[in-house]
Each structure stands twice: as structure tokens, then as C-alpha cells.
MARRO-598581 format. One line per field, with one value per residue (C-alpha): z, x, y; residue in three letters. Coordinates in steps of 0.02 Angstrom, whole numbers. Layout:
MARRO-598581
w (Z|...)
u (X|...)
v (Y|...)
rest (ALA|...)
***
This chain:
MARRO-598581
w (5077|5230|5298|5262|5084|5027|5081|5000|4838|4806|4854|4717|4571|4631|4645|4485|4491|4448|4608|4709|4609|4593|4778|4746|4881|5061|5015|4870|4756|4681|4548|4585|4493|4517|4668|4709|4856|4958|5061|5191|5307|5462|5592|5770|5870|6082|6120|5929|5922|6078|6251|6354|6501|6403|6414|6289|6254|6198|6093|6006|5977|5877|5781|5698|5682|5585|5481|5439|5422|5272|5211|5242|5122|4987|5024|5079|5200|5325|5287|5393|5468|5484|5646|5667|5851|5980|6138|6279|6467|6468|6297|6364|6381|6199|6151|6247|6147|5977|5997|6038|5891|5768|5833|5804|5636|5576|5536|5569|5618|5476|5536|5573|5666|5814|5891|6055|6066|6187|6175|6120|6061|5874|5799|5623|5550|5377|5353|5194|5127|4979|4882|4884|4739|4583|4524|4705|4760|4749|4809|4627|4556|4624|4483|4475|4527|4647|4833|4970|5123|5299|5394|5593|5673|5721|5883|5961|5967|6018|6168|6206|6214|6324|6443|6447|6499|6620|6698|6683|6569|6415|6320|6221|6055|6059|6130|6039|5864|5776|5593|5469|5406|5379|5303|5181|5121|5102|5016|4899|4745|4746|4775|4647|4790|4974|5097|5289|5389|5476|5493|5490|5389|5296|5257|5206|5093|4999|4972|4904|4781|4743|4686|4591|4500|4582|4707|4861|4940|5110|5221|5387|5479|5399|5484|5626|5767|5929|6044|6085|5951|5991|5969|5784|5690|5768|5762|5576|5593|5732|5649|5725|5703|5552|5479|5300|5183|4996|4852|4759|4610|4633|4689|4742|4923|5033|5083|5265|5369|5319|5320|5146|5195|5022|4854|4711|4587|4434|4479|4511|4586|4762|4779|4941|4994|5169|5177|4997|5053|5052|5208|5274|5260|5406|5428|5457|5396|5486|5561|5463|5513|5535)
u (1682|1755|1806|1740|1846|1765|1580|1598|1686|1534|1398|1503|1397|1232|1293|1233|1143|1261|1219|1339|1475|1540|1547|1742|1660|1590|1432|1293|1260|1087|1044|854|786|891|964|1123|1067|1203|1150|1267|1244|1360|1323|1393|1423|1437|1598|1676|1654|1611|1622|1490|1425|1470|1363|1223|1228|1393|1351|1214|1353|1457|1340|1280|1458|1522|1376|1398|1583|1545|1431|1565|1692|1553|1542|1364|1249|1140|959|908|932|852|880|900|896|902|815|939|934|950|874|798|1007|1026|881|969|1120|1036|956|1114|1206|1067|1049|1244|1255|1082|998|826|762|649|617|692|652|664|705|729|858|974|1170|1282|1180|1188|1147|1130|1096|1071|1123|1051|1123|1117|1276|1356|1453|1461|1523|1527|1702|1741|1872|1939|1995|2165|2297|2490|2559|2437|2476|2396|2339|2259|2150|2195|2295|2286|2285|2173|2039|2157|2210|2034|1990|2148|2088|1906|1957|2077|1934|2066|2115|2023|1919|1814|1911|1835|1681|1615|1724|1690|1648|1736|1581|1643|1798|1709|1597|1754|1868|1744|1757|1951|1971|2021|1983|1923|1867|1872|1991|1886|1979|2162|2263|2373|2217|2105|2232|2261|2066|2087|2248|2159|1996|2096|2217|2368|2503|2502|2676|2654|2803|2741|2855|2743|2575|2531|2493|2405|2503|2672|2817|2854|2662|2671|2654|2503|2426|2443|2344|2225|2068|1924|1982|1860|1988|1981|2098|2107|2220|2254|2333|2503|2532|2343|2324|2157|2028|2031|2192|2286|2456|2514|2562|2625|2602|2513|2619|2581|2511|2672|2647|2579|2450|2534|2714|2773|2924|2967|2947|2819|2732|2809|2695|2569|2586|2391|2376|2213|2055|1973|1814|1866)
v (5761|5832|6005|6174|6199|6038|6081|6269|6198|6062|6212|6312|6213|6271|6451|6485|6649|6814|6887|6737|6800|6613|6607|6687|6823|6859|6929|6931|7074|7085|7218|7274|7410|7560|7490|7373|7269|7169|7013|6931|6782|6738|6607|6587|6443|6447|6388|6413|6616|6657|6587|6481|6616|6745|6916|6885|7063|7051|6901|7013|7148|7033|6945|7095|7167|7018|7058|7230|7211|7100|7247|7378|7277|7300|7496|7459|7539|7434|7426|7272|7103|6939|6843|6669|6635|6472|6512|6517|6572|6749|6812|6975|7025|6970|7071|7215|7202|7163|7335|7427|7339|7385|7571|7605|7532|7608|7431|7381|7206|7150|6975|6800|6634|6564|6384|6286|6158|6088|6099|6245|6394|6421|6600|6656|6835|6893|7076|7165|7337|7452|7478|7653|7635|7526|7411|7336|7302|7106|6989|6956|7135|7159|7169|7150|7321|7352|7398|7303|7400|7368|7476|7470|7340|7156|7049|7151|7010|6891|6988|7023|6844|6816|6949|6897|6724|6784|6911|7038|7188|7247|7118|7249|7198|7024|7052|7208|7212|7378|7345|7466|7545|7730|7657|7540|7666|7791|7658|7584|7699|7687|7500|7366|7215|7232|7101|7115|7017|6895|6734|6786|6910|6775|6665|6800|6882|6707|6706|6872|6811|6661|6749|6888|6740|6848|6829|6936|6980|7036|7101|7046|7192|7317|7253|7348|7243|7268|7156|7134|7120|6941|6886|6959|6785|6753|6918|6893|6716|6737|6825|6906|7097|7148|7281|7306|7221|7297|7334|7517|7564|7611|7783|7811|7838|7766|7908|7841|7797|7623|7546|7471|7304|7208|7220|7121|7022|6921|6750|6619|6443|6500|6634|6714|6760|6814|6907|6833|6649|6512|6464|6313|6151|6132|6312|6364|6545|6576|6502|6353|6262|6075)
rest (MET|SER|GLY|GLU|PHE|ALA|PHE|ILE|GLU|ALA|LEU|ARG|ALA|LEU|ALA|VAL|HIS|PRO|GLY|ALA|ARG|GLY|PHE|ASN|ASP|ASP|ALA|ALA|VAL|LEU|GLU|LEU|GLY|GLY|GLU|THR|ILE|VAL|LEU|THR|HIS|ASP|ALA|MET|VAL|GLU|GLY|VAL|HIS|PHE|LEU|SER|GLY|GLN|ASP|PRO|ALA|ASP|VAL|ALA|TRP|LYS|LEU|VAL|ALA|THR|ASN|VAL|SER|ASP|LEU|ALA|ALA|LYS|GLY|ALA|GLU|PRO|ILE|GLY|VAL|LEU|LEU|GLY|TYR|GLN|LEU|ALA|GLN|ASP|ASP|ALA|ARG|PHE|VAL|ALA|GLY|LEU|ALA|GLU|ALA|LEU|ASP|HIS|TYR|GLY|ALA|LYS|LEU|LEU|GLY|GLY|ASP|THR|THR|GLY|ALA|ASN|GLY|PRO|GLN|SER|LEU|GLY|LEU|THR|ALA|ILE|GLY|ARG|ALA|THR|PHE|THR|PRO|VAL|PRO|SER|ARG|SER|GLY|ALA|ARG|PRO|GLY|ASN|ALA|ILE|TRP|LEU|THR|GLY|SER|LEU|GLY|GLY|ALA|MET|ALA|GLY|LEU|GLU|ALA|LEU|ASN|ALA|CYS|SER|GLY|ASP|SER|ALA|ALA|TYR|ARG|ARG|PRO|GLN|ALA|ARG|LEU|ALA|GLU|GLY|LEU|ALA|LEU|ALA|PRO|GLN|VAL|THR|ALA|MET|MET|ASP|VAL|SER|ASP|GLY|LEU|LEU|LEU|ASP|ALA|LEU|ARG|MET|ALA|THR|ALA|SER|ALA|VAL|THR|PHE|ALA|ILE|ASP|SER|ALA|ALA|VAL|PRO|ILE|ALA|VAL|PRO|GLU|GLN|ARG|ARG|ASP|GLU|ALA|LEU|ARG|TRP|GLY|ASP|ASP|TYR|GLU|LEU|LEU|PHE|THR|LEU|PRO|ALA|GLY|VAL|LEU|PRO|ALA|THR|PRO|ALA|THR|GLN|ILE|GLY|GLU|VAL|LEU|GLN|ARG|SER|GLU|ASN|ALA|LEU|LEU|LEU|ASP|GLY|LYS|LEU|LEU|SER|PRO|GLY|ASP|ARG|PRO|GLY|PHE|VAL|HIS|SER)
***
């Protein structure tokens, strides 16, 4: 066994609780009494998800926002978080950023754990939310004939990282991404499927199409981008933008501003078509952990 996909496939056999949704989703959904609780966990590692020497307040913000983004894709209101924190040189700045992010998204710190270790800093956060609509949106509900939609634009985080490395320009989209919480709450009653775009539009579209047993046909020219046109292909694959990718029945307009970027087809041999064609061999559709 090697690589992210193989490891997740091995874990899938253990994910027998209905709330795990067969590991085909980006959050767990638990029915508890009269409430539907949504839980998600994301980890970040120095040198992979954030730069060495980056402001710890920004790192804290991003850790919260990436988890809240998964709640947004479920139409869930944040309740609180559990933090896993590796002590570092400027823990006070991390706490300051954490306070800002939790206040911004209306979540509370409920607990967690701290550790000390050498080497790159590793962080984890579990976010807990309350579903505002049931059934809770999933990745697996897209149906042939649905339209594919996207909030916002792509490529902003890519440009932000470049600005941060160059110490010039606007790096906010990378340092402090914005989870589309209000949009997710508005869309939850409408969508047939929804997820956030964290690892690249094409890879995440492929995941949603696979979970739904359909084919996604995406028109690359229709996708709004926040970078120059010559970088469109990069923007579709780069990730870290945390926009919402969702499907709606044909003719239904979304309850929040969004752009139609394609359509859902009956499942063919391949789950993803870009401009009517298959991706070429070796064309990485997004970010994958090795």
C-alpha cells in the first residue's frame, strides 16, 4: 500500500458506521436525538500547507477556515472545534489568530490536545456543526441532466502564495481563505450534491462524479478565474480556493451568486470530461498527497 488513495481505500473497510457515508464524503453526519451533527477533521503540516516562518495567526485562521469550509458544504452551522497543536516558537500569535477565526465563524473552542516535537509543525482541527437542512448534502447526489455550478473564482490562492513568497502583492487569498458558510447554508435546500474545492476543481469534480456514479462535463472557459487567462489551466488544478462546487436540477437557479460551469452526464467510461475530452495521461487534476 502506498499513497493517499490506497490508504483511504484501506480505511474504507473500517468505516462501517452510517455516519461515515462510506468515506465517499468530506464530513461525517450523525443523527443524535432531534439534531443532525456534522463532523470534519483537517490537518496541516508546515512546508506542505503553510510556509515555514509564516505568521502563526494566519496559520490558525487557515486551519479553522478549511474545516469550516467542509461544514459549509454540508449546510451546517459551526458549533465548536477541537484543536491538536504542536508547540512552536510563537504560540501567542497562533492563539490570537485562532480567536479571530473562531469569532468570525461563530465557533467555540471545546478542547483538544497539545504536544511538543522536533521537525515541521503539524496541526489538526476537528470542527463540529449543526445541519440546517436534511437530508444533508453529499457528494453522491448528482444526477444526469443536472447543471454544475461554482461559487466565486479560482486561482486566487495560487496568486496569493506567489505574492507571499515574493513579499509583494496581495496574499490574503492564500493566508486567510474565506469559507463560503453563508452560501452553503443558502444552497443546502436546493442542491443535489455539494462539496468545497480544496484540492483543485478538476480533482474535486472527479471525486464528486465518482461518488455519484456519473460523468461531469466541464467547460473550462466558463470557469471564473482570478488570474490572467494564460494561467487558466493552472487555476483549474491548483486548489486552496475553498469555493463551493455543486449541482442543481436543470433550470433551477442557485440561491447565491454562482456560475454554471458544466453539466452532469450519464456515466461513461470516464467520470470527468474537460471541454469534451479526457485528461491526457499524466495530467494531474489537482493536489494529491504522496
